[in-house]
LOVEX-395721 format. One record per residue (C-alpha): residue number from 1; x, y, z. Coordinates in nm, 4 decimals, padded with zeros to 6 digits. Each point is the difference from the previous one (the first is absolute). Last residue first. Layout:
BEGIN
  seq      east     north        up
  NUM         X         Y         Z
...
***
This chain:
BEGIN
  seq      east     north        up
  239   04.3539  -01.6500   03.7125
  238   00.0197   00.2522  -00.2653
  237   00.2264  -00.2692  -00.2527
  236  -00.2303  -00.2799   00.0729
  235  -00.3569   00.1995  -00.0114
  234   00.0946   00.1610  -00.3741
  233  -00.2926   00.1918  -00.1474
  232   00.2236   00.3308  -00.0733
  231   00.4241  -00.0730   00.0642
  230   00.1481   00.0800   00.2700
  229   00.0674   00.3174   00.1724
  228   00.1769   00.1041   00.3485
  227   00.0069   00.2589   00.2038
  226   00.1944   00.3670   00.0800
  225   00.3562  -00.1345  -00.1248
  224  -00.0411  -00.3794  -00.2143
  223  -00.2354   00.1501  -00.1716
  222  -00.0584   00.3870   00.0058
  221  -00.3575  -00.0237   00.0915
  220  -00.2130   00.3094  -00.0857
  219   00.0831  -00.0208  -00.3845
  218  -00.0665  -00.3355  -00.0442
  217  -00.3436   00.0424   00.1777
  216  -00.1263   00.2706  -00.2352
  215   00.0113  -00.2371  -00.3219
  214   00.0571  -00.4054   00.0844
  213   00.2502  -00.1437   00.1894
  212  -00.1891  -00.1990   00.2943
  211   00.0818   00.1169   00.3623
  210   00.1580  -00.0987   00.2975
  209   00.0762   00.2961   00.1956
  208   00.1317   00.0386   00.3423
  207  -00.1730   00.2298   00.3069
  206   00.1390   00.3200   00.0732
  205  -00.3187   00.1653   00.0471
  204   00.0638   00.2452  -00.3278
  203   00.1012  -00.3142  -00.2024
  202  -00.3341  -00.1394   00.0790
  201  -00.2298   00.2512   00.0035
  200   00.2555   00.0797  -00.3117
  199  -00.1004  -00.3361  -00.1500
  198  -00.4321   00.0572   00.1487
  197   00.0417   00.2677  -00.2391
  196   00.0386  -00.1888  -00.3439
  195   00.1293   00.1399  -00.3571
  194  -00.2903  -00.0926  -00.2388
  193   00.0203  -00.3491   00.0692
  192  -00.0630  -00.3679  -00.1885
  191   00.0700  -00.3141   00.0574
  190   00.0621   00.0337   00.4106
  189   00.2460  -00.1642   00.1898
  188  -00.1098   00.2864   00.2864
  187   00.2105  -00.1190   00.2978
  186   00.1426   00.1492   00.3371
  185   00.2134  -00.1658   00.2612
  184  -00.0201   00.0192   00.4379
  183  -00.3490   00.1133   00.0872
  182  -00.1425   00.1694   00.2914
  181   00.1649   00.3326  -00.1139
  180  -00.2351  -00.0651  -00.3404
  179  -00.3239  -00.0564   00.1492
  178   00.0523   00.3344   00.2337
  177   00.0765   00.1978  -00.3697
  176  -00.2945  -00.2564  -00.0969
  175  -00.2875   00.1479   00.2886
  174  -00.3212   00.0229  -00.2649
  173  -00.0598  -00.3307  -00.0652
  172  -00.1840  -00.1941  -00.2953
  171   00.0205  -00.4164   00.0531
  170   00.2622  -00.1343   00.2007
  169   00.0321  -00.2854  -00.2358
  168   00.2285  -00.2252   00.2381
  167   00.2557  -00.2592  -00.1121
  166   00.1622  -00.2032   00.2390
  165  -00.2470  -00.2011   00.2045
  164  -00.1981  -00.0530  -00.3710
  163   00.2992  -00.0939  -00.1339
  162   00.0832  -00.3082   00.1565
  161  -00.3144  -00.1062   00.0376
  160  -00.0790   00.0011  -00.3698
  159  -00.3351  -00.0374  -00.1016
  158  -00.0836   00.3850   00.0975
  157   00.2892   00.0909  -00.2046
  156  -00.1363  -00.1945  -00.3112
  155  -00.2759   00.2010   00.1290
  154   00.1366   00.2743  -00.0066
  153   00.1359   00.0256  -00.3694
  152  -00.3102  -00.1234  -00.1419
  151  -00.1400   00.3676   00.1471
  150   00.2976   00.1988  -00.1832
  149  -00.1327   00.2197  -00.2630
  148  -00.0176   00.1134  -00.3611
  147   00.0454   00.3785  -00.0560
  146  -00.3299   00.1275   00.0083
  145   00.0023   00.1771   00.2614
  144  -00.3072   00.3080   00.0642
  143  -00.1442  -00.2657   00.2747
  142   00.3979   00.0857   00.1606
  141   00.1426  -00.3506   00.1450
  140   00.2116   00.0784   00.3462
  139   00.3036   00.0539   00.1145
  138   00.2595  -00.0805   00.2772
  137   00.1923  -00.3167  -00.0394
  136   00.1985  -00.1634   00.3096
  135   00.2401  -00.2826  -00.0740
  134   00.1586  -00.1996   00.2775
  133   00.3596  -00.1235  -00.0494
  132   00.1859  -00.3328  -00.0589
  131   00.0157  -00.0121  -00.3966
  130  -00.0562  -00.2642  -00.2429
  129  -00.4087  -00.0461   00.0931
  128   00.0131   00.3667  -00.1196
  127   00.0999   00.0646  -00.3321
  126  -00.2855  -00.1487  -00.0902
  125  -00.2444   00.2186   00.1751
  124   00.1885   00.2614  -00.1912
  123   00.0768  -00.0905  -00.3742
  122  -00.4559   00.0058   00.0787
  121   00.0023   00.3123   00.2044
  120   00.2115   00.1692  -00.3333
  119  -00.2131   00.3830   00.0316
  118  -00.0975  -00.1710  -00.3191
  117  -00.2056  -00.2230   00.1806
  116  -00.2622   00.2173   00.1252
  115  -00.0086   00.1008   00.4083
  114   00.0615   00.3587  -00.0356
  113   00.3619   00.0926   00.1244
  112   00.2135  -00.0324   00.3247
  111   00.2308  -00.3198   00.1030
  110   00.2109  -00.0165   00.3462
  109   00.1978  -00.3547   00.0518
  108   00.0604   00.0243   00.3576
  107   00.3056  -00.1717   00.1560
  106  -00.1432  -00.1609   00.3825
  105   00.2089   00.0581   00.2545
  104  -00.3192   00.2516   00.1584
  103  -00.2042  -00.2581  -00.0153
  102  -00.3239   00.0558  -00.1934
  101  -00.3034  -00.0176   00.1551
  100  -00.1721   00.2835  -00.2215
   99  -00.0391   00.2217   00.2593
   98   00.3154  -00.0701   00.1916
   97   00.2042   00.0639  -00.3644
   96  -00.2009   00.2800   00.0001
   95   00.0889   00.1175   00.3200
   94   00.3194  -00.1003  -00.0143
   93   00.1781   00.1755  -00.2963
   92  -00.2529   00.3012   00.0507
   91   00.2798   00.1328   00.3041
   90  -00.2403   00.2713   00.0474
   89   00.3247   00.2245  -00.0663
   88   00.1386  -00.2369  -00.3067
   87   00.2420   00.1627  -00.1913
   86   00.0281  -00.1500  -00.3801
   85  -00.2207   00.3478  -00.1386
   84  -00.2794  -00.0223  -00.3038
   83  -00.2325   00.2589   00.2042
   82   00.2593   00.2591  -00.0286
   81   00.1545  -00.0923  -00.2808
   80  -00.3345   00.0530  -00.1923
   79   00.0277  -00.2255  -00.3355
   78   00.1137   00.0907  -00.3341
   77   00.0078  -00.0160  -00.3562
   76   00.1205   00.1223  -00.3161
   75  -00.0550   00.2754  -00.2576
   74   00.0617  -00.1573  -00.3560
   73   00.0053   00.2609  -00.2177
   72  -00.1061   00.0200  -00.3849
   71  -00.1510   00.2494  -00.2084
   70   00.0478  -00.1638  -00.3997
   69  -00.2489   00.1894  -00.0810
   68  -00.2671  -00.2708  -00.1067
   67   00.0880  -00.1634   00.2741
   66   00.0699  -00.3874   00.0244
   65   00.2054  -00.0328  -00.2528
   64   00.1559  -00.3416  -00.0223
   63   00.3769   00.0859   00.0857
   62  -00.1178   00.3163   00.2004
   61  -00.2645  -00.2115   00.2507
   60   00.2131  -00.2635   00.0652
   59   00.2652   00.2207   00.0948
   58  -00.2575   00.1107   00.2456
   57  -00.0626  -00.2771   00.0559
   56   00.3451  -00.1257   00.1423
   55   00.0598   00.2900   00.1549
   54  -00.3147  -00.0891   00.2186
   53  -00.2758   00.2503   00.2024
   52  -00.0926   00.1439  -00.3958
   51  -00.1493   00.3058  -00.0448
   50  -00.1763   00.0958  -00.3655
   49  -00.0913   00.3742  -00.1089
   48  -00.1389   00.0340  -00.3290
   47  -00.2601  -00.2362  -00.0411
   46  -00.2134  -00.0910  -00.2386
   45   00.1778  -00.2100  -00.2938
   44   00.1624  -00.2056   00.3005
   43  -00.3648  -00.1042   00.0513
   42   00.0466  -00.1926  -00.3430
   41   00.3825  -00.0843   00.1235
   40  -00.1288  -00.1829   00.2588
   39  -00.2912  -00.2018  -00.1153
   38   00.2850  -00.1094  -00.2220
   37   00.2303  -00.0536   00.2798
   36  -00.2682  -00.2422   00.1070
   35  -00.1014  -00.1416  -00.2654
   34   00.4240  -00.1523  -00.1026
   33   00.0179  -00.0991   00.3527
   32  -00.3170  -00.2220  -00.0583
   31   00.1170  -00.1583  -00.3651
   30   00.3405  -00.0473   00.1963
   29  -00.0623  -00.2069   00.3067
   28   00.0611   00.2270   00.3298
   27   00.3245  -00.0441   00.1556
   26   00.1950   00.3371  -00.1181
   25  -00.3185   00.1619   00.0840
   24  -00.3210   00.2193  -00.0725
   23  -00.1651   00.1675   00.2986
   22   00.1843   00.2932  -00.0239
   21   00.1169   00.0784   00.3698
   20  -00.1576   00.3321   00.1522
   19  -00.0945   00.1516  -00.3141
   18  -00.0730   00.3579   00.0772
   17  -00.0674   00.1960  -00.2733
   16   00.0165   00.3718  -00.0483
   15  -00.3133   00.1184  -00.2278
   14  -00.0414   00.3984  -00.2151
   13  -00.1869   00.1959  -00.1876
   12  -00.3485  -00.1956   00.1652
   11  -00.1783  -00.0766  -00.3250
   10  -00.3113  -00.1465   00.1367
    9   00.1125  -00.2843  -00.3040
    8   00.3438   00.0326   00.1024
    7  -00.0796  -00.1007   00.4463
    6  -00.2448  -00.1788  -00.1151
    5   00.3064  -00.2510  -00.1733
    4   00.1979   00.0671   00.2803
    3  -00.2369  -00.1070   00.2822
    2  -00.0768  -00.2741  -00.1558
    1   00.3525  -00.1886  -00.0266
***
């Protein structure tokens, strides 16, 4: 918003903007949603070209007039298939599991994402109570993050010996491809996304995906064919 307003004031002849997922979404309270749409519309008066990651966002931008010229294009998202592959030449599966003390035959669910509530950690932890599996949660909370944290969720796990023995918060990692190969199932129960790269990475690695039925995710996961989609904030469906 500020960048595009500044460009307009500086009389930049052409402004291109890439939306990595609009902040507003269908599960947001109506007044708040309307406020965010209004801000996007206002910024659109200073936008000549609008790129989106998902087709759904491109359609939404066109319908709501979020680019004054109507020059809107969905460019998608992706990852490197030379890095995220099913092949495991270094036997990362056994190496990672041994380093974490996880048995070879243990079912492991992997989640990668910032440690904020909107990523769906509350529903995921609740779902794990009814699942005979181990959860690896990879990610950290950014200092600049304004979204609600999950300190209370982590505290509830610490008070439950069963969950504490099966849920691992692995923090920031640089070996996500190996972690993908060492896990069995990938999940992303987010409340909102743009077009999540983590799902693409899991698919490239050959891992089945369980995600929420939200924009971006539902373009990547074809329910019942390339994975499973569940309603947002529904721990029972997720389980």
